[in-house]
Steps between C-alpha positions, in 0.01 A plus 500: 500500500780718636526869579848484357701190432698313766866577479727231354753334730834676533819363650598832656156581641303312764129477419244425770134421433248638749149377572354844564160371612605258774468558873263692723601843368561418134613793286497733803805307620661354188517806274664739753746222584581457130573873461740493795662180373576644156646814656721286726620243244624668183574166332153355556190463286147423612229314314177607668200269465149611587148578382349821365493650850876457528552638149302813585706555817845466339564873473870564438568126483314490166781692333793382709779374270567198724143392557238318296142397562328173410122478518327223698122472512467302825619521861562215745339597828617395846191277531534318167552125514795341321263356240353843429842661471642227276207404277266795491733800517756428232530870416552615859765760577678240711520241224590750228778639723643153560482430126727799441775301675425185302514696173826675602346848506595519869761341724278481810143567608356657817140464622317579823208281401352176630797286612350163418397619155841656439679178587261286294509723192876549519553128527265431209648769272868482590532138624742386769875451475627147448525324834252729675161357591365777720583867451542679832431851621798668666517836673694680771431570865704761690747368758688636799827525307364785292445286195233253395444127514364334187217260583340241273249362435246769592179326405516342156553149640327405823602133492864436413728200477863502611607526136284810453676666794835423338381663178390807698843522662676488164273763346524724806878481491502611137263787581707634790830456317368690198306784654574552869862415564734657242793409727415134443634517147819673609579261784355181349319443829153355453209638703411292803184288508303401808225238519212617721435248776379470859859480621859509382571133567514264202271248670214750540214565261267301279622226268475745208721752680755240607522361146530853360788559741677192361455624141623849593807363677577285196468804271725696738764226492502517120538880508161571342383719787613627840276319750518640853268247660166514677375839616203612707244774444692765692801443274307654210505839675842452660651460153670174593500390135453680170221263397241303695315215329159371605168388355252758377264473796768589756658761274174681443431514874845649560448758225162616629633510857781735399257725314277509807798601716578794273138614510493468879806722537343764278178492704699524824676816385167662407340402831780647709444841343130486589546447874565754779779757495739272689479212254514748212823643639648153544394407147667811358827411673484142376369587154831480309560147631141394441498635145833334422367167625175543309700569183714191555200268532286673236392214273460742207881524475517126431208481260545285194497123537669292232318205345798267465527195278334638186651553155463872546524759778172574679469725806196527725426828671286507811135551409466808720826658382507878463715675239813482717459127569419418137812692400703271725361200312600660169850556638530133599395386155751738342781377727412137426537557126815707546666222699384211278287336767332262255832357382617473860195299602522278191871427549466432872210264449669308218823455696332382816228282353749311285656382827177470703249316277256471792414867445363452149197328343255591775117493501304794362481816708203681644493876530353684798393860539692729735 
């Protein structure tokens, strides 16, 4: 049952499906973000998916000419197991939203819901690209150069082989080339890739890391990616490379550490205003610098992680995202469609894997919750 029918695909308009019920805030975050998104992007359409509560809260979105609503009777909660999400909630807002991409009613989907469930359902509904065994989660972390470093994997794959890390590098390169570095297309310079390790030297690291380095150097020699070499944790925030590749356990730790840093800075600013008159005066003088730094490291600006390796574009918003942060995730999905990210990933993978057969035909993946 639909409030009004999903809009048909259009070549001149980018349609994004939204799981309105996902995340800690649900419609309190997603619907305001959708209003702002439509006002910002005049060539965009939204397919909103939610239950009766979402339908009742649509307001002006119910009659917006570039918006439609699709009813879903169930919601995947943050505590649901993968089995519950996949087998017992087939009419969840998350699954119905992903199906909009499969059925070509939308070009991409955005959800702030349960990460493990989102990955599992997206993989089941959309399937993976040829040559990809494990989809990866990729997002950005702010760096000292004023830009952002793309890091993957962020938690979907805790245990990875060297071939998986090569796949992540290829997918990350396509993502950055398509959405974050427009100058790449003009100059034909590929984004740089670093392999996270305990040191820069080739001889350092586990056997998996050393083998991954060999595969990445071979792919670099063939021109399939621009491999910089091994990098260390501080290089993520220095901006040494455009992309840093690692397994999901390490990537998730780095992500949560950066979010904790941003929160700490915000708390510090508040505390300085609550002290004596001397510290208050000092805080006032330093406030412009402190606020600028807080803005630079604000993880909300980089919200919207791409689930790479699927036959469709899926973006994961942080579960606690407010309207501003969820809007950033919508923007990333829109940009990915606009710059043909899916074709870029598919082409890059096909080119590289044809020359590096070790990176294909791998064991089945296991998803983990962020």
